[in-house]
C-alpha positions in Angstrom: 117.6 153.2 92.0 118.2 149.6 92.3 119.2 148.3 95.5 122.5 148.4 96.8 124.5 144.5 96.8 128.5 144.8 97.7 130.6 145.0 94.7 127.5 145.4 91.8 126.8 147.8 89.2 123.9 147.6 87.3 123.6 148.1 83.7 120.4 147.0 81.1 120.6 143.7 79.5 117.4 143.7 76.8 114.6 144.1 79.7 116.0 144.4 82.9 118.7 145.3 85.5 121.0 143.2 85.5 124.1 143.0 88.2 127.4 142.2 87.8 130.3 142.6 89.7 131.3 145.5 88.0 130.2 146.5 84.2 132.9 144.0 82.8 130.7 143.5 78.7 128.1 145.7 77.9 124.9 143.7 76.2 126.1 143.8 73.0 128.8 141.6 73.6 127.3 138.7 75.1 124.6 136.9 74.0 122.0 135.5 76.9 120.5 132.3 75.2 117.0 131.5 77.6 114.0 130.0 76.1 112.2 133.5 77.3 114.7 134.1 74.1 116.2 137.6 76.1 119.0 137.6 75.4 121.7 139.4 77.0 122.8 138.9 81.1 125.2 139.9 83.1 125.7 137.6 85.7 126.6 139.1 89.4 129.7 137.0 89.0 133.3 138.9 87.9 135.1 137.8 85.0 136.1 134.7 84.8 139.2 133.3 83.5 141.4 133.3 81.3 143.4 131.0 79.6 147.4 131.9 78.8 150.4 130.5 76.9 153.7 129.5 78.1 156.8 131.7 77.2 157.3 134.3 74.9 155.6 131.6 72.3 151.9 132.3 73.3 149.9 130.5 71.1 147.9 127.8 72.6 144.8 128.9 75.4 144.8 131.1 78.4 142.5 130.8 81.5 142.2 132.0 84.6 139.3 132.4 87.2 139.1 136.5 88.0 138.0 136.3 91.7 135.4 139.2 92.8 133.0 140.0 95.4 130.2 138.3 93.6 131.9 135.5 92.6 133.9 133.6 89.5 133.6 133.9 85.6 136.0 131.5 83.6 137.8 133.6 81.4 139.5 131.9 78.0 141.8 133.6 75.4 143.3 131.7 72.1 146.2 133.3 70.8 147.7 131.9 67.3 150.8 133.4 66.1 151.3 134.7 62.6 153.9 134.7 59.9 154.3 138.8 60.7 155.1 138.4 64.5 151.7 139.6 65.7 149.3 137.3 66.9 145.4 136.5 66.4 143.4 136.4 69.4 139.8 136.2 70.5 137.8 136.3 74.3 136.1 133.7 75.4 133.8 134.0 79.2 131.0 130.8 78.7 128.8 131.5 81.6 128.4 134.7 79.7 128.0 133.9 76.1 130.6 135.1 74.4 132.3 133.8 72.4 135.2 134.9 69.8 135.1 138.2 70.6 137.9 140.1 68.8 141.3 140.7 71.3 144.2 143.0 70.3 147.5 141.2 71.7 151.1 142.6 72.2 154.3 141.3 73.7 157.0 143.4 75.0 160.1 141.3 76.4 157.8 138.8 78.6 155.2 142.0 78.7 151.8 140.9 77.7 149.0 143.1 76.9 145.4 141.6 76.1 142.8 144.7 75.2 139.1 143.9 74.4 138.6 147.3 73.2 134.7 145.8 72.3 134.2 145.6 76.8 136.5 148.3 77.8 139.0 146.1 79.5 142.3 145.1 79.0 144.7 142.7 81.6 148.4 143.3 81.2 150.4 140.6 83.1 154.5 139.4 82.9 155.3 135.7 81.9 157.3 133.4 84.1 160.4 132.3 84.5 158.6 128.3 83.3 156.1 129.6 80.5 153.3 128.5 81.8 151.4 131.2 83.5 150.8 135.3 83.0 150.8 137.2 86.1 148.9 140.3 86.3 145.2 142.3 86.5 142.5 143.2 85.0 141.5 146.4 84.5 137.7 148.0 83.4 135.2 150.7 84.5 135.7 150.0 87.9 137.2 147.2 88.7 141.0 146.6 88.8 141.5 143.0 90.2 144.7 140.6 90.1 144.4 138.2 87.4 147.0 135.0 87.1 146.3 133.0 83.3 147.8 129.8 82.8 149.2 128.0 79.3 146.9 125.2 78.0 148.5 124.3 74.5 146.8 124.4 71.5 144.6 120.6 70.9 146.3 118.7 68.7 145.5 115.3 67.1 147.2 112.2 68.5 149.8 111.0 65.4 148.2 109.3 62.5 144.3 110.2 63.6 141.9 112.4 62.0 140.6 115.3 63.0 137.0 114.2 62.1 136.3 110.8 61.7 133.7 109.9 59.2 130.5 109.6 60.7 128.5 106.2 59.9 125.6 107.8 58.3 125.1 110.2 55.1 125.6 113.9 55.4 124.2 116.4 52.3 124.5 120.1 52.4 121.4 121.4 51.8 119.6 124.5 50.4 116.1 125.2 50.5 113.3 128.6 50.5 111.2 130.1 52.8 108.7 130.9 50.0 106.4 133.1 52.4 109.8 135.0 53.7 111.5 135.5 50.4 114.5 133.7 52.3 117.3 131.2 51.4 118.2 128.9 54.3 121.5 126.2 54.5 121.4 123.8 56.5 122.6 119.9 56.9 121.4 117.0 56.2 122.2 113.7 58.1 120.3 110.3 56.7 121.4 107.1 58.6 122.6 104.2 56.5 120.4 102.4 54.8 117.4 102.7 52.4 115.2 104.2 54.7 112.4 106.0 55.1 113.8 107.2 58.5 111.6 109.1 60.4 113.1 112.9 60.9 113.2 115.9 62.7 114.1 119.5 62.7 116.0 121.3 65.1 115.1 124.1 65.9 117.5 126.9 68.2 117.0 129.1 71.0 116.7 133.1 70.7 119.6 134.6 69.6 120.9 133.8 65.5 122.8 131.1 65.8 125.1 128.5 63.5 123.0 124.9 62.5 125.1 123.7 65.4 123.8 126.2 68.3 127.6 126.8 69.1 128.4 128.6 72.3 132.7 128.6 73.1 132.9 123.9 72.3 129.9 123.3 73.3 127.6 122.2 70.4 123.9 121.5 71.1 122.1 120.7 68.1 125.6 119.1 66.3 125.6 116.9 69.1 122.1 116.2 69.3 121.8 115.8 65.7 125.5 113.7 65.5 123.3 111.2 68.7 119.4 111.3 67.0 121.0 110.1 63.2 123.4 107.2 64.3 120.2 105.8 66.0 118.4 105.8 63.3 116.1 109.6 62.6 117.0 111.7 59.8 117.8 115.3 61.0 117.9 119.0 59.0 119.5 122.0 61.1 120.1 125.0 59.6 121.5 128.3 60.2 119.9 130.9 61.9 118.7 133.7 59.4 121.4 136.4 58.6 124.1 133.8 59.5 126.2 131.5 57.1 124.4 131.6 54.3 121.0 132.0 55.0 119.8 135.4 54.5 117.1 137.9 55.9 117.4 139.2 59.4 117.1 137.5 62.7 117.0 140.9 65.0 113.7 142.0 62.7 111.4 139.1 63.2 109.4 137.1 65.8 108.8 133.8 67.3 105.5 133.2 64.9 107.5 134.9 61.6 110.3 131.8 62.9 107.3 129.1 62.2 108.1 129.8 58.2 111.4 129.0 58.2 110.8 126.3 59.6 107.7 124.7 58.4 109.9 125.6 55.0 112.1 122.9 56.3 109.5 120.3 56.9 108.1 120.7 53.6 111.7 120.4 52.1 112.3 116.7 53.9 109.1 116.2 52.7 110.4 116.3 49.0 113.0 113.5 49.9 111.9 109.4 49.4 114.8 108.2 51.9 112.4 110.5 54.4 109.6 108.8 55.7 106.8 111.7 54.9 104.3 110.9 57.8 106.6 111.4 60.7 108.4 114.5 60.5 108.8 116.4 63.6 110.0 119.3 65.4 113.0 119.7 68.0 113.3 123.1 69.4 115.3 124.7 72.4 114.2 127.6 74.2 112.2 129.5 72.0 113.1 127.3 69.2 110.5 125.2 71.2 108.4 127.6 71.5 108.4 128.2 67.3 107.9 124.5 67.3 104.5 124.4 69.5 103.4 127.2 67.1 104.4 125.1 63.9 101.5 122.7 65.3 98.7 124.8 65.6 99.4 125.6 62.2 98.6 123.8 58.5 100.6 120.4 57.5 101.9 120.6 61.4 104.8 117.8 62.5 104.0 114.7 63.2 105.2 115.4 66.8 107.0 117.9 68.7 109.8 117.9 71.2 109.3 121.6 73.1 113.5 121.8 75.4 113.1 124.0 77.7 110.3 126.3 76.5 109.0 129.1 77.7 105.2 129.2 79.1 105.0 132.3 81.2 104.4 136.0 79.3 107.2 137.9 78.3 107.8 140.0 81.6 106.5 137.4 83.9 109.7 134.8 83.0 112.4 138.0 83.0 110.9 138.8 86.2 111.6 135.4 87.4 115.1 135.1 85.7 116.3 137.9 87.1 115.1 137.1 90.3 116.4 133.2 90.6 119.6 135.1 89.2 120.2 137.1 92.2 118.8 134.5 94.4 121.7 132.1 93.0 124.5 134.9 94.3 123.6 135.0 97.7 122.0 138.8 97.6 119.1 139.0 100.4 115.6 139.3 99.8 114.7 143.1 100.1 117.3 143.5 97.5 116.0 141.2 95.5 112.6 142.9 95.8 113.6 146.4 95.1 116.1 145.0 92.5 112.8 143.4 90.3 110.5 146.8 91.4 113.3 148.7 88.9 112.9 146.1 86.6 109.2 146.8 87.0 109.9 150.3 85.9 112.2 149.9 82.8 109.5 148.1 81.1 106.7 150.4 82.2 108.6 153.3 80.3 109.6 151.1 77.3 105.7 150.2 76.9 104.4 153.7 77.4 106.9 155.3 74.9 106.1 154.2 71.8 108.6 157.3 70.3 111.9 155.2 69.8 114.0 158.3 69.8 112.6 159.8 73.0 112.4 155.9 75.1 116.4 155.4 73.8 116.7 158.8 75.7 114.9 157.8 78.7 116.0 154.6 79.1 119.8 155.7 78.9 119.1 158.2 81.4 117.6 155.8 83.8 120.9 153.5 83.3 123.0 156.3 84.1 121.3 157.3 87.4 121.3 153.6 88.3 124.5 153.0 87.5 127.1 156.1 87.6 129.7 153.7 86.3 128.0 152.5 83.4 129.9 154.7 80.4 127.5 157.1 78.5 128.6 155.2 75.1 127.0 152.1 77.2 124.4 153.2 78.2 122.7 154.2 74.6 123.9 151.1 73.5 121.6 149.2 75.7 118.3 151.1 75.6 118.6 150.8 71.4 118.6 147.5 72.6 115.8 147.7 75.3 113.8 149.7 73.2 114.2 147.5 70.1 111.3 145.9 68.0 112.4 142.9 68.8 112.2 143.1 72.8 109.5 145.3 72.7 108.2 142.0 70.8 108.8 140.4 74.2 107.6 142.6 76.4 103.6 141.5 74.7 104.6 138.0 74.0 102.5 135.1 75.1 103.7 131.7 74.8 100.3 130.3 75.2 98.8 132.0 72.5 96.6 129.2 70.1 98.6 126.1 71.7 94.9 124.6 72.5 94.8 124.1 68.9 98.0 121.8 68.6 96.9 118.2 68.4 99.9 116.1 67.4 102.4 114.0 69.9 103.9 116.6 72.5 107.2 115.5 74.8 107.7 118.4 77.1 111.2 118.4 78.5 113.2 120.4 81.1 116.1 121.0 83.5 115.2 120.7 87.5 118.6 122.9 87.0 117.5 125.3 84.2 117.7 129.3 86.3 116.7 130.7 82.8 113.4 128.8 82.3 112.5 127.1 85.5 111.0 124.1 84.6 107.7 123.5 87.4 106.4 126.9 86.5 106.4 126.9 82.4 105.8 123.9 82.1 103.0 123.9 84.0 101.6 126.2 82.0 101.7 124.9 78.9 100.7 120.9 79.7 97.2 123.2 80.6 97.4 125.3 77.5 98.1 121.8 75.4 95.5 120.0 76.5 94.0 118.8 73.0 97.4 117.4 72.6 96.6 113.8 72.0 99.9 112.5 73.5 101.8 115.1 76.2 104.9 114.0 77.7 106.8 116.0 80.7 110.0 115.5 82.2 111.6 116.9 83.9 115.3 115.9 84.7 117.5 116.0 87.4 120.5 118.2 87.4 120.5 119.4 83.7 120.9 123.4 83.0 119.0 125.7 80.5 121.8 124.2 77.8 120.4 120.7 78.3 123.9 120.3 80.0 125.3 116.8 82.3 125.7 117.8 86.0 129.4 119.4 86.1 130.2 116.1 87.8 129.1 113.7 84.7 131.3 116.5 82.1 133.9 114.5 80.1 136.9 115.2 80.3 139.7 116.4 77.5 143.0 117.0 78.5 142.3 116.8 81.8 140.0 119.4 81.8 136.3 118.7 82.1 134.3 120.1 78.8 130.2 120.4 78.8 128.6 117.8 77.8 125.0 117.0 76.4 123.1 115.4 78.9 123.6 111.5 78.2 119.7 111.2 79.6 118.1 114.5 77.5 119.3 112.9 74.3 117.8 109.1 75.4 115.2 110.4 76.9 114.3 112.5 73.6 115.6 109.7 71.0 112.9 107.0 72.8 110.1 108.9 72.8 110.2 110.4 69.1 110.8 106.2 68.1 108.1 105.2 70.5 106.1 107.3 68.2 107.3 106.1 64.8 107.3 102.8 65.2 103.1 103.3 65.7 
């Protein structure tokens, strides 16, 4: 059984027991973006803030902190009025990587009901007289808690302003083929102004199926980086992952090694473009994308250079254990309880590894989850068990990111954030650096205050409409640009 932590239940999160103040959202609703590549993590926090509209007119964002024994999560509801008087609504939970979850919204007088069926949760409240808040309660299995949502009007552009200014570079929607995997990949190529030829990079996203910008809520990690680099003289190709938007294929049925062929297809496409410097085409990868980039550098026709942002160096199970321990300690869980939780995690790993039969493994894992967390519904336990015993997760449990790295000869920049709880900088960068001993130009850098999403410390976030918005670390962007340019001008 997992350790008893006040205010926490236990659920499966694609590879380990994750503590949560209550089983708010089960696995399929939360994608855990980590360089380990896995996947879903329900933090030992309650649900966070929500957004709430003003008067009976609900259009806009409703936000409010849901405080719980384990901490606090921000919940954001977006509501848009439709012509028939109903509302289109979605739920965001930024800390849990939940984005645009479908919500049913109902308004009865001054009473509002917001129900997220996929999460098995609902909010019921009354609009205050001034229309600026909805005061009510959040309900989910094992938790009934007060919650107040505060209204933010929908963002609007100033009078006469454009929603999006034309960038000072060329943008082109492109499609190219991964012949090896028989896939079509859609993306965008951005090219600096001028005749070129320019140094170029292919951007590769972290674990999970992402769009070309690696969008998480309002944060566009790869989109922001692409804009920064292109404005400063580096062409950028970024693409939609397999099965996303117009790209074909199934991301859930692939491996890190297989994703290398997607990146190789992108590099080959760039090699056909006259405005691209054939000899200076590199790869910038985030999380799992960093590991994909390093593996591509060990193949024939390697990139000219690699930037690995928050890439994993530890084997899958070891990395998952370190992630789990770091999150528990960050929540103030006592050492004996952390140790007990890790033992339960290892027991789960062992069952998965030693039970190759899919149906039997699912039944065993579902039973473990239900016994360890009685509040977990049978359906949620089965859903978690299916993911924990999936091809992709079994692959993760046997994954060693250091294989073949001794064959990498090109320049490599290993970049990590000191505040990264997903992929601890020191432990992972150390083993990666040793494995990359044959690189002719290896640079390792740890950025103070930067997390796994390469966001700057919260105190440095930009204010938009009076509210702080996550900001891509300026130090990280400039470090990447300067390092690439220094090697492209040689």
